[in-house]
C-alpha positions as CSV (number, residue, x, y, z in Angstrom):
1,M,-89.9,36.8,-103.2
2,P,-90.8,34.4,-106.0
3,A,-90.3,30.7,-105.5
4,P,-89.1,28.1,-108.1
5,R,-91.7,26.1,-109.9
6,C,-89.6,23.1,-109.0
7,H,-86.1,22.6,-107.5
8,R,-83.5,20.0,-106.6
9,I,-84.3,18.0,-103.5
10,P,-81.3,18.1,-101.1
11,Q,-80.0,14.8,-99.8
12,T,-81.6,12.7,-102.6
13,T,-79.8,9.4,-102.9
14,Y,-79.1,8.3,-106.5
15,T,-78.4,4.8,-107.7
16,F,-78.0,4.6,-111.4
17,G,-77.7,1.5,-113.6
18,G,-77.0,1.0,-117.3
19,H,-74.8,3.2,-119.4
20,L,-74.7,6.2,-117.0
21,A,-73.4,4.1,-114.1
22,G,-70.3,3.2,-116.1
23,Y,-69.6,6.8,-117.0
24,L,-70.0,8.0,-113.4
25,Q,-67.7,5.3,-112.1
26,G,-65.2,6.0,-114.8
27,V,-65.2,9.8,-114.4
28,T,-64.7,9.3,-110.6
29,D,-62.0,6.7,-110.7
30,Q,-60.1,7.8,-113.8
31,W,-60.3,11.6,-113.6
32,L,-61.7,13.3,-110.5
33,R,-59.8,11.4,-107.9
34,P,-56.4,11.3,-109.7
35,A,-56.5,14.7,-111.4
36,P,-55.1,16.9,-108.6
37,H,-52.2,14.5,-108.0
38,A,-51.5,14.1,-111.8
39,N,-51.7,17.9,-112.3
40,P,-50.3,19.5,-109.1
41,A,-49.9,22.9,-110.8
42,M,-53.7,23.2,-110.5
43,L,-53.0,24.5,-107.0
44,E,-49.3,25.3,-107.2
45,I,-50.0,28.3,-109.5
46,F,-51.7,30.0,-106.6
47,R,-48.8,29.3,-104.3
48,D,-46.3,30.7,-106.9
49,R,-48.2,33.8,-107.9
50,D,-45.5,36.2,-106.4
51,R,-42.5,34.0,-107.0
52,L,-39.8,34.5,-109.7
53,P,-39.5,33.6,-112.4
54,Q,-43.2,34.0,-113.0
55,R,-45.1,31.1,-114.6
56,N,-46.2,31.4,-118.2
57,L,-50.0,31.1,-117.9
58,V,-53.1,31.2,-120.1
59,P,-55.5,34.1,-119.2
60,W,-58.0,31.7,-117.7
61,A,-55.6,29.6,-115.6
62,G,-57.3,30.7,-112.4
63,E,-60.5,28.8,-113.4
64,F,-59.1,25.3,-113.3
65,A,-59.4,24.6,-109.6
66,G,-62.9,26.0,-109.3
67,K,-64.2,24.2,-112.3
68,Y,-62.7,21.0,-111.1
69,L,-64.2,21.4,-107.6
70,T,-67.7,22.2,-109.1
71,S,-67.5,19.0,-111.2
72,A,-66.3,16.9,-108.2
73,V,-69.1,18.1,-105.9
74,Q,-71.9,17.6,-108.4
75,I,-70.6,14.1,-109.3
76,L,-70.3,13.3,-105.6
77,R,-74.0,14.2,-105.1
78,L,-74.9,11.5,-107.6
79,T,-72.5,8.8,-106.4
80,G,-71.9,9.4,-102.7
81,D,-68.4,7.9,-103.4
82,L,-66.5,8.0,-100.1
83,A,-63.1,8.1,-101.6
84,L,-64.1,11.1,-103.8
85,R,-65.6,12.8,-100.8
86,Q,-62.3,12.5,-98.9
87,A,-60.3,13.6,-101.9
88,T,-62.6,16.6,-102.4
89,A,-62.3,17.6,-98.7
90,A,-58.5,17.4,-99.0
91,F,-58.5,19.5,-102.1
92,V,-60.7,22.2,-100.6
93,K,-58.4,22.3,-97.5
94,R,-55.4,23.0,-99.6
95,L,-57.2,25.5,-101.8
96,V,-58.4,27.8,-99.0
97,Q,-55.0,27.7,-97.4
98,L,-53.6,29.3,-100.6
99,Q,-56.0,32.3,-100.3
100,A,-54.2,35.6,-99.7
101,E,-54.9,37.7,-96.6
102,D,-57.1,40.1,-98.6
103,G,-59.2,37.3,-100.0
104,Y,-57.5,37.0,-103.3
105,L,-57.4,33.5,-104.8
106,G,-55.9,33.8,-108.2
107,P,-52.6,33.0,-109.9
108,W,-51.4,36.6,-110.7
109,P,-48.8,38.7,-108.9
110,L,-49.7,41.4,-106.3
111,A,-49.7,44.3,-108.7
112,S,-51.9,42.5,-111.2
113,R,-54.7,41.2,-108.9
114,L,-58.1,41.7,-110.4
115,T,-56.8,44.5,-112.7
116,G,-57.5,42.6,-116.0
117,A,-53.8,42.6,-117.0
118,A,-50.6,40.8,-115.9
119,P,-47.1,40.0,-117.1
120,N,-46.3,36.6,-118.7
121,V,-49.8,35.9,-119.9
122,M,-49.0,33.3,-122.6
123,G,-45.5,34.6,-122.6
124,Q,-46.2,38.4,-122.7
125,E,-48.1,41.2,-121.0
126,G,-51.7,40.4,-121.6
127,L,-55.3,40.4,-120.4
128,T,-56.4,38.1,-117.6
129,W,-59.7,36.5,-116.8
130,D,-59.0,37.0,-113.1
131,A,-62.5,37.7,-111.8
132,W,-63.7,34.8,-113.9
133,G,-61.4,32.5,-112.0
134,H,-62.8,33.9,-108.7
135,Y,-66.3,33.2,-110.0
136,H,-65.5,29.5,-110.5
137,A,-63.6,29.2,-107.2
138,M,-66.6,30.8,-105.3
139,L,-69.1,28.6,-107.1
140,G,-67.1,25.4,-106.2
141,L,-66.6,26.4,-102.6
142,L,-70.3,27.4,-102.1
143,L,-71.4,24.0,-103.6
144,W,-68.9,22.2,-101.3
145,H,-70.2,24.1,-98.3
146,E,-73.8,23.2,-99.2
147,E,-72.8,19.5,-99.6
148,S,-70.5,19.2,-96.5
149,G,-71.2,22.1,-94.1
150,D,-67.5,23.1,-94.4
151,R,-67.5,26.6,-92.8
152,K,-63.9,27.3,-94.0
153,A,-65.2,26.9,-97.6
154,L,-67.9,29.4,-97.0
155,A,-65.5,31.7,-95.3
156,G,-63.2,31.5,-98.3
157,A,-66.0,32.3,-100.7
158,R,-67.1,35.2,-98.5
159,R,-63.6,36.7,-98.4
160,M,-63.5,36.6,-102.2
161,G,-66.8,38.4,-102.4
162,D,-65.7,41.0,-99.9
163,L,-62.5,41.6,-101.9
164,I,-64.5,42.2,-105.1
165,C,-66.8,44.6,-103.2
166,D,-63.8,46.4,-101.6
167,K,-62.2,46.9,-105.0
168,F,-65.2,47.7,-107.2
169,L,-68.4,48.5,-105.3
170,G,-69.5,52.1,-105.5
171,A,-68.2,55.0,-107.6
172,K,-64.7,53.5,-107.8
173,T,-62.4,53.5,-110.8
174,P,-61.6,51.3,-112.6
175,R,-65.0,49.6,-112.6
176,L,-65.1,45.8,-112.9
177,V,-66.4,46.3,-116.4
178,D,-63.2,48.3,-117.2
179,T,-61.0,45.3,-116.5
180,G,-61.9,43.8,-119.9
181,S,-62.8,40.2,-120.9
182,T,-66.3,41.2,-119.8
183,E,-68.1,38.0,-120.8
184,M,-65.9,36.2,-118.3
185,N,-65.1,38.7,-115.6
186,L,-68.7,39.9,-115.1
187,A,-69.8,36.3,-114.5
188,V,-69.0,36.9,-110.8
189,I,-72.5,38.4,-110.6
190,H,-73.8,34.9,-110.4
191,S,-71.6,33.7,-107.5
192,L,-72.2,37.0,-105.6
193,C,-75.9,36.3,-105.7
194,L,-75.3,32.7,-104.5
195,L,-73.1,34.1,-101.8
196,Y,-75.7,36.6,-100.7
197,R,-78.1,33.6,-100.2
198,Q,-75.7,32.3,-97.6
199,T,-74.4,35.5,-95.9
200,H,-77.3,38.0,-96.3
201,T,-74.6,40.6,-96.5
202,Q,-76.1,43.6,-98.4
203,Q,-72.8,44.6,-100.1
204,H,-72.8,41.2,-101.9
205,L,-76.2,41.9,-103.4
206,D,-75.3,45.6,-104.1
207,M,-72.3,44.5,-106.1
208,A,-74.4,42.1,-108.1
209,L,-76.9,44.8,-108.9
210,Q,-74.0,47.1,-109.9
211,I,-72.6,44.5,-112.3
212,A,-76.1,44.2,-113.8
213,D,-76.0,47.9,-114.5
214,E,-72.5,47.5,-116.0
215,F,-73.8,45.1,-118.5
216,A,-74.9,48.2,-120.5
217,A,-71.7,50.2,-120.0
218,L,-70.3,52.0,-123.1
219,G,-66.7,52.7,-124.0
220,P,-65.3,56.0,-125.2
221,D,-66.2,55.2,-128.8
222,G,-69.8,54.5,-127.8
223,S,-69.6,50.7,-128.2
224,Y,-70.7,48.3,-125.5
225,L,-68.0,47.1,-123.1
226,A,-70.1,44.2,-122.0
227,G,-73.1,42.2,-123.3
228,D,-76.0,44.4,-122.6
229,Y,-77.8,41.2,-121.6
230,L,-80.8,42.8,-120.0
231,H,-81.8,45.6,-122.4
232,S,-81.0,43.6,-125.6
233,A,-83.3,40.8,-124.5
234,L,-86.1,43.1,-123.4
235,A,-85.8,44.8,-126.9
236,G,-86.3,41.3,-128.5
237,R,-82.8,40.9,-129.9
238,E,-81.6,37.3,-130.4
239,F,-78.7,36.2,-128.2
240,H,-76.4,35.9,-131.2
241,Q,-77.2,39.6,-131.9
242,T,-76.0,40.8,-128.5
243,P,-72.6,42.6,-128.2
244,K,-71.0,39.6,-126.5
245,P,-72.4,36.3,-127.9
246,R,-69.6,34.1,-126.7
247,W,-70.6,31.1,-124.5
248,E,-69.1,32.6,-121.4
249,S,-71.9,35.1,-121.4
250,L,-74.3,32.4,-120.2
251,H,-72.7,32.7,-116.8
252,P,-73.4,36.4,-116.2
253,I,-76.9,35.7,-117.7
254,L,-77.4,33.2,-114.9
255,G,-76.9,36.1,-112.6
256,L,-80.1,37.7,-114.0
257,A,-82.1,34.6,-112.9
258,E,-80.6,34.8,-109.4
259,L,-81.4,38.5,-109.2
260,Y,-85.0,37.6,-110.0
261,W,-85.1,35.1,-107.1
262,L,-83.5,37.6,-104.7
263,T,-85.4,40.8,-105.8
264,G,-88.4,39.8,-107.7
265,R,-87.4,41.9,-110.7
266,E,-89.6,40.7,-113.6
267,D,-87.2,42.3,-116.2
268,C,-84.4,40.0,-115.1
269,R,-86.7,36.9,-115.4
270,Q,-87.9,38.0,-118.8
271,A,-84.4,38.6,-120.1
272,F,-83.2,35.2,-118.9
273,E,-86.1,33.4,-120.5
274,H,-85.7,35.3,-123.7
275,H,-82.0,34.3,-124.0
276,W,-82.7,30.7,-123.3
277,W,-85.4,30.4,-126.0
278,S,-83.2,32.2,-128.4
279,I,-80.4,29.7,-128.0
280,A,-82.8,26.8,-128.2
281,K,-84.2,28.1,-131.4
282,L,-81.0,29.3,-133.2
283,D,-77.9,27.9,-131.7
284,R,-78.6,24.4,-130.1
285,H,-77.4,21.8,-132.5
286,N,-79.0,18.5,-133.5
287,N,-76.8,16.7,-130.8
288,G,-77.9,19.0,-128.0
289,G,-74.6,20.8,-128.0
290,F,-74.3,24.6,-128.0
291,S,-72.0,27.1,-129.7
292,S,-70.3,27.2,-133.1
293,G,-66.7,28.3,-132.8
294,E,-67.2,29.1,-129.1
295,Q,-70.1,31.5,-129.6
296,A,-73.7,31.9,-130.9
297,Q,-74.0,32.3,-134.6
298,G,-77.8,32.3,-135.0
299,N,-77.4,29.1,-137.1
300,P,-77.8,25.5,-135.6
301,Y,-76.3,24.1,-138.8
302,H,-73.0,26.0,-138.5
303,P,-70.1,23.6,-138.6
304,G,-67.9,25.5,-136.1
305,A,-66.5,23.8,-133.1
306,I,-69.1,22.7,-130.4
307,E,-66.9,23.3,-127.4
308,T,-67.4,21.2,-124.2
309,C,-67.5,24.2,-121.9
310,C,-70.2,25.8,-124.1
311,T,-72.5,22.8,-123.8
312,I,-71.9,22.6,-120.0
313,A,-72.9,26.2,-119.7
314,W,-76.0,25.5,-121.8
315,A,-76.9,22.6,-119.5
316,A,-76.4,24.8,-116.4
317,M,-78.6,27.5,-117.9
318,S,-81.2,24.9,-118.8
319,A,-81.3,23.5,-115.3
320,E,-82.0,27.1,-114.1
321,M,-84.6,27.5,-116.8
322,L,-86.4,24.4,-115.5
323,R,-86.5,25.8,-112.0
324,L,-87.9,29.0,-113.3
325,T,-90.6,27.7,-115.6
326,G,-91.4,24.1,-114.6
327,S,-91.6,23.4,-118.4
328,S,-91.3,19.7,-119.3
329,V,-90.0,20.8,-122.7
330,V,-87.0,22.3,-121.0
331,A,-86.5,19.0,-119.2
332,D,-86.6,17.3,-122.7
333,E,-83.9,19.6,-123.8
334,L,-81.7,18.7,-120.8
335,E,-82.2,15.0,-121.7
336,L,-81.3,15.6,-125.3
337,S,-78.1,17.5,-124.4
338,T,-77.1,15.0,-121.7
339,L,-77.7,11.7,-123.5
340,N,-76.2,12.8,-126.8
341,S,-73.6,15.6,-126.4
342,I,-72.6,15.4,-122.7
343,V,-72.2,11.7,-122.6
344,G,-70.7,11.9,-126.1
345,L,-68.0,14.4,-125.0
346,H,-66.7,11.8,-122.5
347,S,-64.6,8.8,-123.3
348,H,-66.2,5.6,-122.1
349,T,-63.4,5.2,-119.6
350,G,-64.1,8.7,-118.1
351,R,-60.4,9.5,-118.4
352,W,-60.8,12.3,-121.0
353,V,-63.2,14.7,-122.6
354,T,-63.3,16.4,-125.9
355,Y,-62.9,20.1,-126.7
356,N,-65.1,19.8,-129.8
357,T,-67.9,17.3,-130.3
358,P,-69.0,18.0,-133.8
359,M,-72.2,16.9,-135.5
360,D,-70.1,15.1,-138.2
361,G,-66.4,14.3,-137.8
362,V,-64.2,12.6,-135.3
363,R,-63.7,12.9,-131.6
364,K,-60.3,14.1,-130.2
365,A,-59.3,14.3,-126.6
366,S,-59.1,17.9,-125.4
367,A,-55.5,17.2,-124.2
368,H,-54.6,16.8,-127.9
369,D,-57.0,19.3,-129.5
370,I,-56.2,22.2,-127.2
371,V,-52.8,21.1,-125.9
372,F,-51.6,24.7,-126.0
373,Q,-53.2,25.0,-122.6
374,A,-51.0,22.4,-121.0
375,R,-48.2,23.7,-118.7
376,E,-45.5,22.3,-116.5
377,G,-47.1,20.5,-113.7
378,S,-50.5,20.4,-115.4
379,P,-50.1,18.3,-118.6
380,E,-53.8,17.3,-118.7
381,L,-55.4,20.6,-117.6
382,N,-57.5,22.7,-120.0
383,C,-60.8,24.5,-119.7
384,C,-62.7,21.5,-120.9
385,S,-61.0,18.7,-119.0
386,V,-61.9,20.2,-115.6
387,N,-65.4,21.2,-116.7
388,G,-66.8,18.2,-118.7
389,P,-67.7,16.0,-115.7
390,R,-70.0,18.7,-114.5
391,G,-72.4,17.9,-117.3
392,L,-73.0,14.5,-115.8
393,G,-73.1,16.0,-112.3
394,L,-75.9,18.4,-113.4
395,I,-78.2,15.4,-113.7
396,G,-78.7,15.8,-110.0
397,E,-80.2,19.3,-110.5
398,W,-83.1,18.0,-112.6
399,A,-83.5,14.2,-112.4
400,L,-86.1,14.4,-109.6
401,M,-87.5,17.8,-108.4
402,Q,-90.0,19.1,-105.9
403,G,-92.4,22.0,-106.1
404,E,-95.5,23.3,-104.5
405,E,-97.5,20.9,-106.7
406,G,-95.5,17.8,-105.8
407,L,-92.7,15.7,-107.3
408,F,-91.5,16.0,-110.8
409,L,-89.7,13.0,-112.4
410,N,-87.6,14.0,-115.3
411,W,-84.9,11.3,-115.5
412,Y,-85.8,8.1,-117.3
413,G,-83.4,5.1,-117.1
414,P,-82.5,2.2,-114.8
415,S,-82.2,3.8,-111.4
416,T,-83.5,4.2,-107.9
417,L,-84.0,7.8,-106.6
418,E,-84.8,8.1,-102.9
419,A,-85.8,11.5,-101.6
420,K,-86.5,12.9,-98.1
421,L,-89.8,14.8,-98.2
422,P,-92.0,16.6,-95.6
423,W,-94.3,13.5,-95.6
424,G,-91.4,11.1,-95.3
425,K,-89.0,9.2,-97.6
426,V,-90.1,8.0,-101.0
427,S,-88.2,5.7,-103.4
428,L,-88.7,5.7,-107.1
429,T,-87.3,2.7,-108.9
430,Q,-87.2,2.2,-112.6
431,E,-86.8,-1.1,-114.4
432,T,-86.0,-0.4,-118.0
433,E,-83.6,-0.5,-120.9
434,Y,-84.4,3.1,-121.7
435,P,-83.3,4.8,-124.0
436,R,-82.8,1.6,-125.9
437,T,-86.5,0.9,-125.5
438,G,-89.4,3.0,-124.4
439,Q,-90.8,0.6,-121.8
440,I,-90.4,1.7,-118.2
441,T,-91.7,0.1,-115.0
442,L,-91.7,2.6,-112.2
443,R,-92.2,1.4,-108.7
444,I,-93.2,4.0,-106.1
445,T,-92.3,3.1,-102.5
446,P,-93.1,5.6,-99.8
447,A,-91.9,4.9,-96.2
448,K,-95.6,5.1,-95.3
449,A,-98.7,5.7,-97.3
450,A,-98.9,9.4,-98.3
451,Q,-100.9,11.8,-100.5
452,F,-98.9,13.7,-103.0
453,A,-98.8,14.5,-106.7
454,L,-96.2,12.8,-108.9
455,H,-95.6,14.5,-112.3
456,L,-94.3,12.3,-115.0
457,R,-92.5,14.0,-117.9
458,I,-94.1,13.1,-121.2
459,P,-91.5,14.1,-123.9
460,Y,-92.7,16.2,-126.8
461,W,-91.3,13.7,-129.2
462,S,-93.5,10.8,-127.7
463,A,-96.5,11.3,-130.0
464,K,-98.4,8.2,-128.6
465,T,-97.6,7.4,-125.0
466,R,-99.4,4.6,-123.1
467,I,-99.4,4.6,-119.3
468,R,-100.9,2.2,-116.8
469,L,-101.3,2.8,-113.1
470,N,-101.5,-0.5,-111.2
471,G,-102.6,-2.1,-114.4
472,E,-105.3,0.4,-115.3
473,A,-104.8,2.4,-118.5
474,L,-104.8,6.2,-118.1
475,R,-106.3,8.6,-120.6
476,G,-105.5,12.2,-121.5
477,V,-101.7,11.7,-121.8
478,Q,-100.3,14.7,-123.8
479,P,-96.8,15.0,-125.3
480,G,-94.7,18.0,-124.2
481,A,-96.3,18.2,-120.7
482,Y,-96.3,16.6,-117.3
483,L,-98.9,13.9,-116.5
484,K,-100.0,14.7,-112.9
485,L,-100.9,11.7,-110.7
486,D,-102.3,13.0,-107.5
487,R,-103.3,10.2,-105.1
488,K,-102.4,8.4,-101.9
489,W,-99.4,6.4,-102.7
490,K,-98.6,3.2,-100.9
491,R,-95.9,0.5,-101.1
492,G,-96.3,-1.6,-104.1
493,D,-97.8,1.0,-106.4
494,R,-96.6,0.7,-110.0
495,V,-96.7,2.9,-113.1
496,D,-95.9,1.4,-116.5
497,L,-94.8,3.8,-119.2
498,D,-94.6,3.0,-122.9
499,L,-92.9,5.9,-124.7
500,D,-93.2,6.3,-128.5
501,M,-89.8,5.4,-129.8
502,S,-90.8,5.6,-133.5
503,L,-88.4,7.5,-135.7
504,H,-88.7,11.3,-136.1
505,Y,-86.7,13.6,-138.3
506,W,-85.1,17.0,-138.5
507,A,-84.7,18.1,-142.1
508,G,-81.5,20.2,-142.3
509,E,-81.1,23.7,-143.8
510,Q,-78.2,26.0,-144.7
511,E,-74.9,24.0,-144.4
512,C,-77.0,20.9,-143.7
513,A,-79.4,21.3,-146.6
514,G,-80.2,18.0,-148.2
515,H,-79.4,16.0,-145.1
516,T,-81.5,14.9,-142.2
517,S,-81.1,14.0,-138.5
518,V,-82.9,10.8,-137.5
519,Y,-84.0,10.4,-133.9
520,R,-85.3,7.4,-132.0
521,G,-86.8,8.8,-128.9
522,P,-84.2,11.2,-127.4
523,I,-81.4,9.6,-129.2
524,L,-79.7,11.0,-132.3
525,L,-78.9,8.1,-134.6
526,T,-75.5,8.3,-136.1
527,Y,-73.4,6.5,-138.7
528,D,-70.0,5.2,-137.3
529,R,-67.6,3.7,-139.8
530,R,-66.5,1.0,-137.4
531,L,-70.0,-0.4,-137.3
532,N,-70.5,-0.5,-141.1
533,E,-68.8,-1.9,-144.2
534,M,-69.4,1.3,-146.3
535,D,-67.1,4.3,-145.9
536,P,-68.5,7.9,-145.2
537,D,-68.3,8.9,-148.9
538,D,-70.4,5.9,-149.9
539,L,-73.2,6.3,-147.4
540,P,-76.5,5.1,-148.9
541,E,-79.8,6.9,-148.7
542,L,-82.6,6.0,-146.3
543,D,-86.3,6.3,-147.1
544,A,-88.2,7.8,-144.2
545,R,-91.5,6.5,-145.7
546,G,-92.1,3.2,-144.0
547,L,-88.6,3.0,-142.6
548,K,-88.3,0.3,-140.0
549,G,-85.3,-1.3,-138.5
550,R,-84.3,-3.8,-135.9
551,L,-82.4,-3.4,-132.7
552,L,-79.1,-5.1,-132.3
553,A,-77.3,-6.2,-129.2
554,G,-74.1,-4.3,-128.4
555,T,-70.8,-6.0,-127.5
556,P,-68.2,-5.3,-124.9
557,E,-65.8,-4.4,-127.7
558,L,-68.4,-2.0,-129.2
559,P,-70.5,-0.6,-126.3
560,T,-73.4,1.5,-127.3
561,M,-76.7,2.7,-125.7
562,V,-78.6,2.0,-128.9
563,L,-77.6,0.0,-132.0
564,A,-80.0,-0.6,-134.8
565,E,-79.9,-1.7,-138.5
566,Y,-82.0,-0.1,-141.2
567,P,-82.6,-1.1,-144.9
568,T,-81.4,1.6,-147.3
569,A,-82.9,2.7,-150.6
570,D,-80.4,0.7,-152.6
571,G,-80.9,-2.5,-150.7
572,R,-78.0,-2.4,-148.3
573,K,-78.0,-2.4,-144.5
574,L,-77.0,0.7,-142.5
575,R,-76.1,0.4,-138.9
576,L,-76.7,3.4,-136.7
577,C,-75.8,3.9,-133.1
578,D,-76.5,6.6,-130.5
579,F,-74.5,9.8,-131.1
580,A,-72.8,9.5,-127.7
581,S,-71.1,6.2,-128.7
582,A,-70.3,7.1,-132.3
583,G,-66.6,7.8,-133.0
584,E,-65.4,6.4,-129.6
585,G,-62.7,4.3,-131.5
586,G,-61.5,7.3,-133.4
587,S,-63.4,6.5,-136.6
588,P,-65.4,9.2,-138.5
589,Y,-69.1,9.5,-137.8
590,I,-72.0,11.3,-139.4
591,S,-75.2,12.5,-137.8
592,W,-76.6,14.4,-140.8
593,L,-77.7,11.6,-143.1
594,K,-79.2,11.2,-146.6
595,V,-82.9,10.6,-146.1
596,R,-85.6,10.9,-148.7
597,N,-89.2,11.7,-147.9
598,A,-88.3,13.2,-144.5
599,P,-90.8,15.8,-143.3
600,S,-89.7,19.5,-143.0
601,T,-91.1,20.8,-139.8
602,P,-90.7,24.5,-138.7
603,Y,-89.4,25.4,-135.3
604,S,-91.8,26.0,-132.4
605,P,-91.4,26.2,-128.7
606,A,-93.4,23.0,-128.4
607,N,-91.1,21.3,-130.8
608,P,-87.5,22.7,-130.5
609,L,-86.1,19.8,-132.5
610,R,-88.2,20.8,-135.6
611,S,-88.8,17.0,-135.8
612,G,-91.7,15.3,-137.5
613,R,-92.9,11.9,-138.4
614,V,-93.8,10.5,-141.8
């Protein structure tokens, strides 16, 4: 079977500094640990499923516990926080105790289990995303088992997989695809593949393969019941042209990648890669977020809501794409999405996330923006509040990776990453203010001298990168590729990177015609009213030709990753900060700015930002 080009290194120890450290601590202290106690109905809805009167639930209510658990485990991998580990263990113990004898772990009454319909869905008889909820519960339990060795968690996931097979595998009616909400309910293909990795139970793989066939199922009127994800991609259709272009479809598409790993089917790999590039080209916004109005539109300038869950799904898909291809450009995309949209959808305290993180606008807590999802006993729960922290947790999937060709360092920022490798432990420590500046000192400390290749990500936006190894300048450094350093590494070895942080520009089109996004390295520079004297309607124009600014120091009252001041065409001064920090105080912000003489650069796989320099 095929092997990943690079993959996460289990038991890596992460110590982050700078901006990220504060977010990880805040998310842990202010959300992950208190959330189950502050929102007890997250689990109580499972206990009450057959009690009267029935709870009034949203169709996706069964997802909350699984999404929360996935976020908690992936954050735990980064922090090793003992209190979070204990809280997660207690949560899993309670969750698996609420599983029915037949393996069901959803919130709907007996007659409605996995049927796609139930009474009292948002106050009436309605469609449910029941298999979708099982997908997220299985994913969370499998991740927790991988992290902790908890056999009861694996058993719970297995019982869910067995139940789905018992109910739908073979020539049974209704099929899973007949239960409706197919972008959501067919996502269980992904967790079934992950479960098969653990159980090697053939029916789990058989059910996944059956779901892949059901992607192309037709209804009585000849229309697609599901997304036709395999055939549409092989036919060259863009993702937004598929029958089901909503964001949830990214999760069943992840199942195609897993089928490639398990079976070697090239058509699954080709389809997955096609969908990823299609989204990168036509639906990933300037801030690294994905979706417009919760689906693909084929237009990165579309002003529709950029939902938190959509961007998290895009990051998860991108992490899988990086495993598949080993492309540094994919790692660049992960950095773009993480430093701008994913950090930006969190409050600085870690207490809340947004539902929508628009390119221009204001930030609103999801608990306000989609308050209709709140229920008795779960006032803070919605699809985004439980899912947002996973975006930060996903950093552990791509920060430092290993492949047959050696180590791949993708994360840049103040940190120490220590990995256990076949040749012994190695520690990579970065002394830097990145992404505020491009200077990074990397110290490589193996437990003992060892020969291995270290691949350094050279971002595609870094046109002129300078690198020194133990003081000696290196040649042949190319943007949009990994620099391979294959040598015998010893304690005290040092690599100095100087990434090109000069401004680059994405000239807007369609709804953003006449406006430009300005980037400094991976950071989308953004106007925030609270940092400037001029209001949004009075924004002056910048001149890209010869534009140079000065970095400013942030303050505790106005924390930013990057803050800089630039002269405008009319002689005023415009302060721009990183997108992730803009709007934190509730003030309006703008990332599509007025810029004259900005270059217009066409999209290419080597330059997905369409960015160019003057």
